[in-house]
C-alpha positions as CSV (number, residue, x, y, z in Angstrom):
1,M,40.0,79.9,109.0
2,L,43.7,79.7,109.7
3,K,44.1,76.1,108.6
4,P,42.9,76.6,105.0
5,L,45.2,79.7,104.8
6,F,48.1,77.7,106.1
7,R,47.4,74.8,103.7
8,H,47.3,77.3,100.8
9,L,50.6,78.9,101.9
10,S,52.2,75.4,102.2
11,R,51.1,74.5,98.7
12,W,52.4,77.8,97.3
13,Y,55.8,77.4,99.0
14,T,56.3,74.0,97.3
15,T,56.9,75.8,93.9
16,L,60.5,76.8,93.0
17,N,59.4,80.4,92.3
18,S,58.0,80.8,95.8
19,K,61.0,79.3,97.4
20,I,63.4,81.5,95.6
21,F,61.2,84.6,96.2
22,I,61.0,83.9,100.0
23,K,64.8,83.4,100.2
24,L,65.5,86.5,98.2
25,I,63.2,88.5,100.5
26,L,64.9,87.1,103.5
27,I,68.3,87.9,102.0
28,I,67.2,91.5,101.3
29,S,65.2,92.0,104.6
30,V,67.9,90.8,107.1
31,P,70.6,93.1,105.7
32,N,68.1,95.9,105.5
33,L,67.5,95.7,109.2
34,L,71.2,96.2,109.7
35,L,71.2,98.8,106.9
36,I,68.8,100.9,108.9
37,A,71.1,101.0,111.8
38,V,74.1,101.7,109.5
39,I,72.2,104.6,107.8
40,A,71.3,106.1,111.2
41,Q,74.9,106.0,112.2
42,L,75.9,107.2,108.8
43,M,73.5,110.2,109.1
44,S,74.9,111.0,112.5
45,D,78.5,110.7,111.1
46,Q,77.7,112.8,108.0
47,I,76.0,115.5,110.0
48,E,78.9,115.6,112.5
49,Q,81.4,115.7,109.6
50,K,79.4,118.5,107.9
51,E,79.3,120.5,111.1
52,A,83.0,119.9,111.7
53,E,83.7,121.0,108.1
54,M,81.7,124.2,108.7
55,N,83.5,124.8,112.0
56,N,86.9,124.3,110.4
57,T,85.8,126.6,107.6
58,L,84.9,129.3,110.2
59,Y,88.4,129.1,111.7
60,V,90.0,129.2,108.3
61,L,87.9,132.2,107.1
62,E,88.5,134.0,110.3
63,H,92.2,133.7,109.8
64,A,91.9,134.8,106.2
65,A,89.6,137.8,106.9
66,S,91.8,138.8,109.8
67,R,94.8,138.8,107.5
68,E,93.0,141.1,105.0
69,I,91.7,143.5,107.7
70,R,95.2,143.6,109.3
71,A,96.6,144.5,105.9
72,I,94.1,147.4,105.6
73,F,94.9,148.7,109.1
74,N,98.7,148.2,108.4
75,D,98.4,150.4,105.3
76,V,96.7,153.1,107.4
77,T,99.4,152.7,110.1
78,T,102.1,153.0,107.4
79,L,100.4,156.1,105.9
80,T,100.0,157.9,109.3
81,N,103.6,157.0,110.3
82,Q,104.9,158.8,107.2
83,I,102.7,161.8,108.0
84,L,103.6,161.9,111.7
85,I,107.4,162.0,111.1
86,D,107.2,164.7,108.4
87,P,109.2,167.7,109.6
88,D,106.6,170.2,108.5
89,V,103.8,168.4,110.4
90,Q,106.0,168.2,113.5
91,R,106.9,171.9,113.2
92,I,103.3,173.1,112.7
93,L,101.8,170.9,115.5
94,A,104.6,171.7,118.0
95,S,104.2,175.4,117.3
96,A,100.4,175.2,117.9
97,K,100.9,173.3,121.1
98,K,103.4,175.9,122.3
99,T,101.0,178.7,121.4
100,M,98.2,176.9,123.4
101,E,100.4,176.6,126.4
102,E,101.7,180.2,126.3
103,G,98.4,181.8,125.4
104,D,98.5,185.3,123.9
105,A,102.2,185.6,124.8
106,G,103.1,183.0,122.3
107,R,101.2,184.6,119.4
108,P,102.6,187.1,116.9
109,L,101.6,190.7,117.7
110,D,100.7,191.5,114.2
111,E,97.4,190.1,113.0
112,N,98.6,190.0,109.4
113,V,101.6,188.0,110.4
114,R,99.3,185.5,112.2
115,L,97.1,185.2,109.1
116,Q,100.0,184.7,106.8
117,E,101.5,182.1,109.1
118,R,98.1,180.3,109.3
119,Y,97.6,180.4,105.5
120,A,101.2,179.1,105.0
121,N,100.5,176.2,107.4
122,E,97.2,175.3,105.7
123,H,98.9,175.4,102.3
124,T,101.8,173.2,103.5
125,M,99.4,170.7,105.2
126,R,97.1,170.5,102.2
127,N,99.9,169.8,99.8
128,L,101.4,167.2,102.1
129,L,98.1,165.4,102.8
130,S,97.0,165.6,99.2
131,R,100.2,163.9,98.1
132,S,99.7,161.2,100.7
133,R,96.1,160.7,99.7
134,L,97.0,160.2,96.0
135,V,99.4,157.4,96.9
136,W,96.6,155.4,98.6
137,N,93.6,155.1,96.3
138,N,91.2,153.9,99.0
139,I,91.7,157.0,101.1
140,F,88.7,159.4,101.0
141,S,90.3,162.1,103.2
142,I,93.1,162.8,105.6
143,A,92.8,165.4,108.4
144,I,95.3,166.6,111.0
145,I,94.1,168.4,114.2
146,D,96.4,170.4,116.4
147,M,96.0,171.0,120.1
148,N,94.2,174.3,119.5
149,G,91.4,172.4,117.6
150,E,92.6,173.7,114.2
151,V,91.7,171.2,111.4
152,Y,94.0,170.7,108.4
153,L,92.2,168.8,105.7
154,N,93.5,167.6,102.4
155,T,90.4,168.6,100.4
156,S,87.4,170.9,100.8
157,E,85.2,169.2,98.2
158,N,82.0,167.8,99.6
159,Y,83.5,167.1,103.0
160,R,84.6,169.4,105.8
161,I,85.3,168.9,109.5
162,Y,84.1,171.6,111.8
163,P,84.7,172.1,115.6
164,E,81.2,171.1,116.3
165,D,81.8,167.8,114.4
166,L,84.7,167.1,116.8
167,E,82.5,167.9,119.8
168,R,79.9,165.4,118.6
169,S,82.4,162.7,117.6
170,E,82.5,159.7,119.9
171,L,85.6,158.5,118.0
172,F,87.5,161.8,118.7
173,K,86.5,161.5,122.4
174,T,87.9,158.0,122.4
175,V,91.2,159.1,120.8
176,I,91.8,162.0,123.2
177,S,91.2,159.8,126.2
178,A,94.3,159.1,128.2
179,E,93.9,155.3,128.1
180,Q,93.6,155.2,124.3
181,S,96.7,154.1,122.3
182,G,97.2,153.0,118.7
183,L,94.4,153.2,116.2
184,A,90.7,153.9,116.9
185,W,88.0,153.4,114.3
186,S,84.3,153.7,113.6
187,V,81.8,153.3,110.8
188,S,79.0,155.3,112.5
189,D,80.7,158.3,113.9
190,A,79.7,162.0,113.4
191,L,82.9,162.6,111.4
192,I,81.6,160.2,108.7
193,K,78.7,162.4,107.8
194,N,76.7,159.6,106.1
195,K,79.6,158.7,103.8
196,D,80.4,155.1,103.0
197,M,83.6,155.3,105.0
198,I,85.4,153.9,108.0
199,T,87.1,156.6,110.1
200,I,90.4,155.7,111.7
201,A,92.2,158.1,114.2
202,R,95.3,158.1,116.2
203,K,97.4,160.5,118.4
204,I,100.5,162.3,117.1
205,Y,103.5,162.5,119.4
206,G,106.6,164.7,119.1
207,V,109.6,163.2,117.4
208,T,112.1,164.8,119.8
209,Q,109.8,164.2,122.8
210,P,107.9,160.9,122.2
211,T,105.8,161.2,125.3
212,E,104.5,164.6,124.4
213,M,101.2,164.6,122.4
214,I,101.0,167.4,119.8
215,G,98.0,166.5,117.7
216,Y,95.7,164.0,116.0
217,V,95.4,162.4,112.6
218,I,92.1,161.2,111.2
219,V,91.9,159.0,108.0
220,N,88.6,158.4,106.3
221,L,89.0,155.1,104.4
222,S,86.5,153.9,101.8
223,L,84.4,150.9,103.1
224,D,84.8,149.2,99.7
225,A,88.1,147.7,100.8
226,V,86.6,146.3,104.0
227,R,83.4,145.2,102.3
228,S,85.3,143.5,99.5
229,S,87.5,141.6,102.0
230,F,84.4,140.3,103.9
231,E,82.6,139.5,100.6
232,T,85.5,137.5,99.4
233,Y,85.3,135.1,102.3
234,N,81.5,134.8,102.4
235,Y,81.9,131.1,101.6
236,Y,78.4,129.9,102.3
237,G,76.5,133.1,101.4
238,Q,74.9,133.1,104.8
239,M,77.8,134.5,106.8
240,M,78.4,137.5,109.0
241,F,81.7,139.3,109.7
242,G,82.5,142.0,112.2
243,M,84.9,143.8,114.4
244,I,84.6,144.9,118.0
245,H,86.8,147.5,119.7
246,A,89.3,146.4,122.2
247,S,87.3,148.3,124.8
248,E,84.2,146.4,123.5
249,N,82.3,149.8,123.3
250,G,82.2,150.0,119.5
251,W,81.6,147.6,116.7
252,M,80.9,147.1,113.0
253,V,79.0,144.2,111.4
254,Y,78.9,143.0,107.8
255,D,75.7,141.2,107.0
256,N,74.1,140.7,103.6
257,K,76.6,143.0,101.9
258,K,75.8,145.8,104.4
259,I,78.1,147.2,107.0
260,Q,76.6,148.7,110.1
261,G,78.3,150.2,113.2
262,G,77.5,151.4,116.6
263,T,78.7,152.0,120.1
264,G,78.2,150.0,123.3
265,P,78.3,146.2,123.7
266,L,77.4,144.1,120.6
267,I,76.9,140.7,122.3
268,D,75.8,139.6,125.7
269,Q,79.0,137.8,126.5
270,A,82.4,139.4,127.1
271,A,84.6,139.2,124.0
272,G,87.6,138.3,126.1
273,D,85.8,135.3,127.6
274,I,84.9,133.7,124.2
275,A,87.9,134.7,122.2
276,S,89.4,131.7,120.2
277,K,86.4,129.6,121.0
278,L,83.5,128.4,118.9
279,T,80.3,129.8,120.4
280,E,76.8,130.8,119.5
281,V,75.6,134.5,119.7
282,R,72.3,136.2,118.8
283,L,72.6,139.2,116.4
284,N,70.1,140.9,114.2
285,G,67.3,138.5,115.3
286,R,69.3,135.4,114.3
287,I,71.5,132.9,116.1
288,W,75.0,132.6,114.6
289,R,77.7,130.0,115.2
290,T,80.7,132.3,115.7
291,V,84.5,132.3,115.9
292,L,85.9,135.4,117.6
293,M,89.6,136.1,117.9
294,R,91.8,139.1,119.0
295,M,93.8,140.8,116.2
296,D,97.3,142.4,116.5
297,Q,95.8,145.8,117.3
298,Q,93.9,144.2,120.2
299,D,90.5,144.6,118.5
300,Y,88.4,141.5,118.0
301,L,87.4,140.1,114.6
302,F,84.6,137.6,114.4
303,V,83.1,135.3,111.7
304,G,79.6,133.9,112.0
305,L,77.5,131.3,110.1
306,D,73.7,131.4,110.3
307,K,72.6,128.4,112.5
308,E,69.4,128.1,110.5
309,F,71.6,127.5,107.4
310,I,73.6,124.9,109.3
311,H,70.4,123.1,110.3
312,K,69.1,123.3,106.7
313,E,72.3,121.7,105.4
314,T,72.3,118.9,107.9
315,K,68.6,118.3,107.2
316,E,69.3,118.0,103.5
317,I,72.0,115.4,104.2
318,R,69.5,113.4,106.3
319,N,66.8,113.6,103.7
320,K,69.1,112.4,100.9
321,L,70.1,109.4,102.9
322,I,66.5,108.5,103.8
323,Y,65.2,109.0,100.3
324,G,68.1,106.9,98.9
325,Y,67.3,104.1,101.3
326,V,63.5,104.1,100.4
327,I,64.3,104.1,96.6
328,F,66.8,101.3,97.1
329,L,64.4,99.2,99.1
330,F,61.6,99.7,96.5
331,L,64.0,98.8,93.6
332,A,65.2,95.7,95.6
333,L,61.7,94.4,95.8
334,I,61.0,94.9,92.1
335,V,64.3,93.3,91.2
336,S,63.6,90.4,93.5
337,L,60.3,89.6,91.8
338,W,61.9,89.8,88.3
339,A,65.0,87.9,89.3
340,T,62.9,85.1,90.9
341,K,61.2,84.3,87.7
342,I,64.3,84.4,85.5
343,L,66.4,82.5,88.0
344,S,63.9,79.7,88.6
345,Q,63.5,79.0,84.9
346,R,67.2,78.7,84.3
347,L,67.8,76.6,87.4
348,R,65.0,74.2,86.2
349,Q,66.9,73.7,83.0
350,L,70.1,73.0,84.8
351,I,68.6,70.5,87.3
352,K,66.8,68.7,84.4
353,A,70.1,68.2,82.5
354,M,71.9,67.0,85.6
355,R,69.3,64.4,86.4
356,K,69.3,63.1,82.8
357,F,73.1,62.8,82.9
358,G,72.9,61.1,86.3
359,Q,70.7,58.4,84.7
360,N,73.6,57.6,82.3
361,M,72.1,59.4,79.4
362,W,75.4,60.2,77.7
363,G,75.5,63.1,75.4
364,T,73.2,65.3,77.6
365,R,74.2,69.0,77.2
366,I,72.6,72.3,78.3
367,S,72.5,75.7,76.5
368,L,72.0,78.7,78.8
369,K,72.0,82.4,77.8
370,G,73.6,85.2,79.7
371,N,77.0,85.9,81.3
372,D,76.2,85.2,84.9
373,E,77.2,82.4,87.3
374,I,74.4,80.1,86.2
375,R,75.7,80.3,82.6
376,I,79.2,79.5,84.0
377,I,77.8,76.5,85.9
378,G,76.1,75.3,82.7
379,D,79.3,75.6,80.7
380,Q,81.2,73.8,83.5
381,F,78.6,71.1,83.5
382,N,79.0,70.7,79.7
383,L,82.8,70.6,80.1
384,M,82.5,68.1,83.0
385,A,80.2,65.9,81.0
386,S,82.6,65.8,78.1
387,E,85.5,65.1,80.3
388,I,83.6,62.3,82.1
389,E,82.6,60.7,78.8
390,E,86.2,60.9,77.6
391,L,87.5,59.5,80.9
392,M,85.0,56.6,80.7
393,T,86.1,55.9,77.1
394,N,89.8,56.0,78.0
395,L,89.5,54.2,81.3
396,K,89.7,50.6,79.9
397,E,92.6,51.6,77.7
398,Q,94.5,53.1,80.7
399,Q,93.9,50.0,82.8
400,R,95.2,47.8,80.0
401,L,98.3,50.0,79.6
402,K,98.8,49.9,83.4
403,R,98.8,46.1,83.5
404,L,101.3,46.1,80.5
405,F,103.5,48.6,82.3
406,E,103.6,46.5,85.5
407,L,104.6,43.5,83.5
408,R,107.4,45.5,81.8
409,V,108.7,46.7,85.2
410,L,108.8,43.2,86.5
411,E,110.7,42.0,83.4
412,Y,113.3,44.8,83.8
413,Q,113.7,44.7,87.5
414,I,117.2,43.9,88.6
415,N,118.2,42.8,92.1
416,P,120.8,45.2,93.4
417,H,122.5,42.4,95.3
418,F,123.0,40.5,92.0
419,L,124.6,43.7,90.5
420,Y,126.9,44.2,93.5
421,N,127.9,40.5,93.5
422,T,128.6,40.6,89.7
423,L,130.8,43.7,90.1
424,D,132.6,42.1,93.0
425,S,133.4,39.0,90.9
426,I,134.8,41.2,88.1
427,H,136.9,43.0,90.7
428,W,138.5,39.8,92.0
429,L,138.9,38.4,88.5
430,A,140.8,41.6,87.4
431,Q,143.1,41.2,90.4
432,E,143.8,37.6,89.6
433,N,144.7,38.6,86.0
434,E,146.8,41.5,87.3
435,Q,144.7,44.3,85.9
436,P,144.8,46.9,88.6
437,K,143.1,49.7,86.7
438,I,140.1,47.5,85.8
439,S,139.9,46.4,89.4
440,E,140.1,49.9,90.7
441,M,137.4,51.1,88.2
442,V,135.0,48.3,89.0
443,S,135.5,48.8,92.8
444,G,134.8,52.5,92.4
445,L,131.8,51.8,90.3
446,S,130.4,49.4,92.8
447,K,130.9,51.9,95.6
448,L,129.3,54.6,93.5
449,F,126.2,52.4,92.9
450,R,125.8,51.8,96.6
451,M,126.0,55.6,97.2
452,I,123.5,56.3,94.5
453,L,120.9,53.9,95.9
454,S,121.6,55.2,99.4
455,Q,118.9,53.0,100.9
456,G,116.1,54.8,98.9
457,R,116.7,58.3,100.4
458,E,115.8,61.3,98.3
459,T,118.4,63.6,99.9
460,I,121.8,63.0,101.4
461,T,124.3,65.1,103.3
462,L,126.8,67.3,101.5
463,A,129.6,65.1,102.9
464,E,128.0,62.1,101.2
465,E,127.5,64.0,98.0
466,F,131.2,65.1,98.0
467,E,132.3,61.6,98.7
468,M,130.2,60.4,95.7
469,V,131.8,63.0,93.5
470,R,135.3,62.0,94.7
471,V,134.7,58.3,93.7
472,Y,133.3,59.5,90.4
473,L,136.4,61.6,89.7
474,Q,138.7,58.8,90.6
475,I,137.0,56.6,88.0
476,Q,137.4,59.5,85.5
477,K,141.0,59.9,86.4
478,I,141.7,56.3,85.4
479,R,139.9,57.0,82.1
480,F,141.6,60.3,81.3
481,E,144.9,59.4,83.1
482,E,147.0,62.6,83.7
483,R,144.9,65.0,81.6
484,F,143.4,66.8,84.6
485,D,143.6,67.1,88.4
486,F,140.9,67.9,90.9
487,T,140.6,69.4,94.3
488,L,137.6,68.9,96.7
489,H,137.1,71.1,99.8
490,L,134.1,71.0,102.0
491,A,133.9,73.3,105.0
492,D,133.1,71.4,108.3
493,E,130.2,73.7,109.1
494,A,128.5,72.9,105.8
495,A,129.1,69.1,105.7
496,Q,125.8,68.1,107.5
497,Y,123.4,70.1,105.4
498,T,121.3,67.8,103.2
499,I,121.0,68.2,99.4
500,G,119.3,66.4,96.5
501,K,121.1,63.2,95.5
502,L,123.3,63.3,92.3
503,V,123.3,67.1,92.1
504,M,127.0,67.7,91.6
505,Q,127.8,64.7,89.3
506,P,126.2,66.2,86.2
507,L,128.0,69.5,86.8
508,V,131.3,67.8,87.3
509,E,130.7,65.7,84.2
510,N,130.0,68.8,82.1
511,A,133.2,70.4,83.3
512,I,135.2,67.3,82.2
513,V,133.5,66.6,78.9
514,H,132.8,70.2,77.7
515,G,135.4,72.1,79.6
516,M,138.7,70.1,79.7
517,R,138.4,67.3,77.1
518,R,139.5,69.7,74.3
519,L,142.0,71.6,76.6
520,R,145.6,71.4,75.4
521,K,147.1,72.0,78.8
522,K,146.5,70.1,82.0
523,G,143.0,70.7,83.3
524,L,142.2,71.7,86.9
525,L,138.8,71.1,88.5
526,L,138.0,72.8,91.9
527,I,134.9,71.8,93.8
528,T,134.2,73.6,97.1
529,G,131.3,73.8,99.6
530,Y,131.0,76.5,102.3
531,L,128.6,78.8,104.1
532,E,128.2,82.4,103.1
533,E,126.0,84.6,105.3
534,D,122.5,82.8,105.1
535,E,123.3,80.6,102.2
536,V,125.0,77.2,101.6
537,V,127.2,77.5,98.5
538,V,128.5,74.7,96.2
539,D,130.9,75.8,93.5
540,V,132.2,73.8,90.6
541,S,135.0,75.6,88.7
542,D,137.3,74.6,85.9
543,N,140.1,76.2,83.8
544,G,138.7,74.7,80.6
545,V,137.9,76.2,77.2
546,G,135.0,78.3,78.7
547,M,131.9,79.5,77.0
548,T,131.2,82.0,74.3
549,V,128.6,84.7,74.8
550,E,126.2,82.8,72.6
551,Q,126.7,79.5,74.5
552,L,126.3,81.3,77.8
553,N,123.0,82.9,76.8
554,K,121.8,79.7,75.3
555,Q,122.5,77.8,78.6
556,R,120.7,80.5,80.6
557,E,117.7,80.3,78.3
558,L,117.8,76.5,78.7
559,L,117.5,76.9,82.5
560,N,114.3,79.0,82.0
561,G,112.8,76.5,79.6
562,D,110.3,73.7,80.2
563,V,112.2,70.4,81.0
564,L,109.5,68.4,79.3
565,E,110.1,69.9,75.9
566,E,111.6,67.4,73.4
567,E,114.3,69.8,72.1
568,I,115.6,70.5,75.6
569,I,115.8,66.8,76.5
570,S,117.8,66.2,73.4
571,S,120.2,69.2,74.0
572,S,123.7,68.9,75.4
573,G,122.8,71.0,78.5
574,Y,120.1,68.7,79.7
575,G,122.2,67.5,82.7
576,M,122.5,71.0,84.1
577,K,118.8,71.6,83.4
578,N,117.9,68.4,85.2
579,V,119.9,69.5,88.3
580,D,118.2,73.0,88.2
581,S,114.7,71.5,87.9
582,R,115.2,69.0,90.8
583,L,116.6,71.7,93.1
584,K,113.7,74.1,92.2
585,M,111.3,71.4,93.2
586,L,113.1,70.7,96.4
587,Y,113.8,74.3,97.6
588,G,111.7,76.7,95.4
589,C,112.7,80.3,95.6
590,S,115.2,79.6,98.3
591,Y,117.5,78.2,95.6
592,R,119.4,79.8,92.6
593,M,122.0,78.6,90.1
594,I,124.7,81.1,88.9
595,I,126.8,80.4,85.7
596,R,129.8,82.5,85.2
597,S,132.1,82.6,82.2
598,S,134.2,85.4,80.8
599,G,132.5,85.0,77.4
600,E,135.9,84.2,75.9
601,A,137.0,80.7,75.0
602,G,139.8,79.4,77.2
603,E,138.9,81.4,80.3
604,G,137.1,78.6,82.2
605,T,133.6,78.3,83.7
606,S,132.1,78.4,87.2
607,V,128.7,77.1,88.2
608,Q,127.5,78.0,91.7
609,I,124.5,76.5,93.6
610,R,123.2,78.7,96.3
611,I,120.5,77.5,98.8
612,K,119.1,79.3,101.9
613,K,120.2,77.6,105.0
614,Q,116.7,77.6,106.5
615,A,115.4,75.6,103.5
616,M,118.0,72.8,104.1
617,K,117.8,70.2,106.9
618,I,120.7,69.3,109.0
């Protein structure tokens, strides 16, 4: 049973399509095994990143909401401070406290006087509180209560505070307690009377006696300001905001655009223990990831994000990655089947053409469609075939020219010893005929030839190069007699650095021929070699006719041109270009040539060769 199946698979695998398909499947499958691990790690990283992003957002929103709530409480503090220090408020409350302490002895005997005084105080207080309320548009009402329980309210419309309200008010009980200081607040107190308000209360102390309490101030603030602040920072739409009293016995919570309040503990844990930490709490039947921090007024502000929402977001990330992987794998299989068929057909064409060309069937070409690598291989095959055919055609001609060239080289080859012996014979012949200048020039020329050959070396030391230039200049001095003088100076520390052979001679020749030949005064040629920082510097300067701006620009363009161009070879600056090209081949970017001339004829020219020391051998 298995053998026929194995034979069938073996026959199937012998086709090009099947081989390519199996290889593509392996190419896809092996990376996919790794891709599964990568996706698992990627899911974990993405989920951690998303959770970290949400956690950071909670901290940011907590700071932003805290800033908004502090601003609201600061406004109330500013308002109450203005009321507390008002002279009329201090006078009326101090008088009421004094009456309470003195009893009937502190009251006016005449009942009419007492009534007039009470009405005057109510009128003063109402005007004062009404003005303050108008300044702050979020204020619903402001009330001041003296030590006798007398209530001064800024308005009597739809809202009143009665003594029984104060008796039922948990907020008022908190304010009058000895340990309470600063602002106390509530959104579920009896003083609210089912209004959409947050009630804030604080004690009033005497201005002249700061430790003596003389009354209380109660501000009813519209919850719209608090609700708007929380709604602004409901970033995910599934968030909860709230505040807890410093005593942890009162709280308010914003959830789903509603604000609820109550007394007693809100959460199981102590707020002080989890302050400034990221924790999870259970509220309203849900678990919230929460950040809780203490505000300036010692109350706690917390921001929570529904944990179910976090789980939903992370699950969505996981599902996206899994679905993407499944779709990718399915598409990869479809593309593999399609690519197998197309690829095998094109490869067959390419293999067939190569085999025909390998059998010396010249003129074989292949035409492949597309813009992929196989098309490039086909084009390269066609190009290679054309080049091979051209090479085969030209090979015999090249071999014939090579043999002819070798014969020409043998014909023109000169034995250096024959040249030296001939020059030496001319030298002694000149001496016998008393021709010292001829003898001196021939002797110098012989010495110069020996230096130029320099036993076949490509580079020589700067000392040898300077000596070669010195011999060359001595020969030129005989030719030009007293028309110029020269000075050579090579620093000892630079003498052993090697440089290309015959580098300075073309520069010196340019200076003589183009710089000083047409000079009416005596020419001066200065050749120096020295070290400067990390460079070896060779400078050839003259006091000749100099170069115009056009000539200088042309020479610089020449240095940037191609040395093989015919117009450059035939130009007068080819010697300098030859030197530049040779040094670039030897030292690359470690070398540079600098040409300086004032741009005015008669000011002389300087050519500097600068080579990095590390590029030169010693």
